[in-house]
C-alpha positions in Angstrom: -69.6 124.1 28.4 -67.9 124.9 25.1 -68.7 121.4 23.7 -72.3 121.7 24.8 -72.6 125.2 23.3 -71.2 123.9 20.0 -73.8 121.2 19.9 -76.6 123.6 20.7 -75.4 126.1 18.0 -74.8 123.4 15.5 -78.4 122.2 16.0 -79.6 125.7 15.7 -77.7 126.2 12.5 -79.3 123.1 11.0 -82.8 124.4 12.0 -82.0 127.9 10.6 -81.0 126.4 7.3 -84.3 124.5 7.2 -86.1 127.8 8.0 -84.3 129.5 5.1 -85.2 126.6 2.8 -88.9 127.0 3.8 -88.7 130.7 3.2 -87.2 130.2 -0.2 -89.9 127.7 -1.1 -92.6 130.2 0.0 -91.0 133.0 -2.0 -90.9 130.7 -5.1 -94.6 129.9 -4.6 -95.3 133.7 -4.4 -93.4 134.4 -7.5 -95.1 131.6 -9.4 -98.6 132.5 -8.2 -101.1 133.3 -10.9 -101.4 137.1 -11.1 -105.1 136.9 -11.2 -105.2 135.7 -7.6 -103.9 138.9 -6.1 -103.9 142.5 -6.9 -100.6 144.0 -8.1 -100.4 146.2 -5.0 -100.9 143.3 -2.6 -98.4 141.2 -4.6 -95.8 144.0 -4.6 -96.2 144.5 -0.9 -95.8 140.8 -0.3 -92.8 140.5 -2.5 -91.1 143.4 -0.7 -91.8 141.8 2.6 -90.4 138.6 1.4 -87.1 140.3 0.5 -86.9 141.7 4.0 -87.7 138.3 5.5 -85.2 136.5 3.3 -82.5 139.0 4.3 -83.3 138.6 8.0 -83.0 134.8 7.8 -79.7 135.0 6.1 -78.4 137.4 8.7 -79.6 135.0 11.5 -77.7 132.1 9.8 -74.6 134.3 9.5 -74.8 135.3 13.1 -75.1 131.7 14.2 -72.1 130.7 12.1 -70.1 133.6 13.6 -70.9 132.3 17.1 -69.7 128.8 16.1 -66.5 130.3 14.6 -65.9 132.2 17.8 -66.2 129.0 19.8 -63.8 127.3 17.5 -61.1 129.9 18.4 -61.1 128.5 21.9 -60.2 125.0 20.7 -56.8 123.7 19.7 -56.1 123.8 16.0 -56.3 120.2 14.7 -57.9 118.3 11.8 -61.3 118.2 13.4 -61.3 121.9 13.9 -60.2 122.5 10.4 -63.1 120.3 9.1 -65.6 122.1 11.2 -64.4 125.5 10.0 -64.6 124.2 6.4 -68.2 123.1 7.1 -69.0 126.6 8.5 -67.6 128.2 5.3 -69.6 125.8 3.1 -72.8 126.4 5.1 -72.3 130.1 4.8 -71.6 129.9 1.0 -74.6 127.6 0.4 -76.9 129.9 2.4 -75.6 133.0 0.5 -76.1 131.3 -2.8 -79.6 130.2 -2.1 -80.4 133.6 -0.7 -79.1 135.4 -3.8 -81.0 133.1 -6.3 -84.2 133.6 -4.4 -83.6 137.4 -4.1 -83.0 137.6 -7.8 -86.4 135.9 -8.5 -88.1 138.3 -6.1 -86.5 141.4 -7.7 -87.4 140.1 -11.1 -91.0 139.7 -10.0 -91.0 143.2 -8.5 -89.6 144.5 -11.8 -92.3 142.8 -13.8 -94.9 144.5 -11.6 -93.2 147.8 -12.0 -93.2 147.4 -15.8 -96.9 146.6 -15.8 -97.6 149.6 -13.5 -95.4 152.0 -15.5 -95.0 150.8 -19.1 -93.6 154.1 -20.3 -90.5 153.9 -17.9 -87.3 153.6 -19.9 -85.0 152.4 -17.1 -84.8 148.6 -17.1 -87.1 147.6 -14.2 -84.7 145.0 -12.8 -82.1 147.7 -12.4 -84.6 150.0 -10.7 -85.7 147.2 -8.3 -82.1 146.3 -7.5 -81.2 150.0 -6.8 -84.2 150.3 -4.6 -83.3 147.1 -2.7 -79.6 148.1 -2.4 -80.5 151.5 -1.0 -82.7 150.0 1.7 -79.9 147.7 3.0 
């Protein structure tokens, strides 16, 4: 059962990484969309929703990796196990890096909208957006 579970979870992880890539692509399209196509309030709402979706997808990937790591603990420690564990770590790091790069773009876009809505605000908008995001986590 353990070998079958590993194959199923490995396949799921591959799918989840593709899902994250598609989400990042959609976020990039949203950030790069011409501002004239959507109202600022709609765009702000969509950007905030994208942040939530992006976080959820990263969490799902991390949960899957944690399940795979737990299965590895039931196997003897050998070179194959070591390679699989390194692969899990690499997958986790790649997903986190992609997530962070996309998150930064989303927060910058939110900050730009904030600046357009409140040009007299003196706090740097990116700082405000990051604080708002951090407090919601």
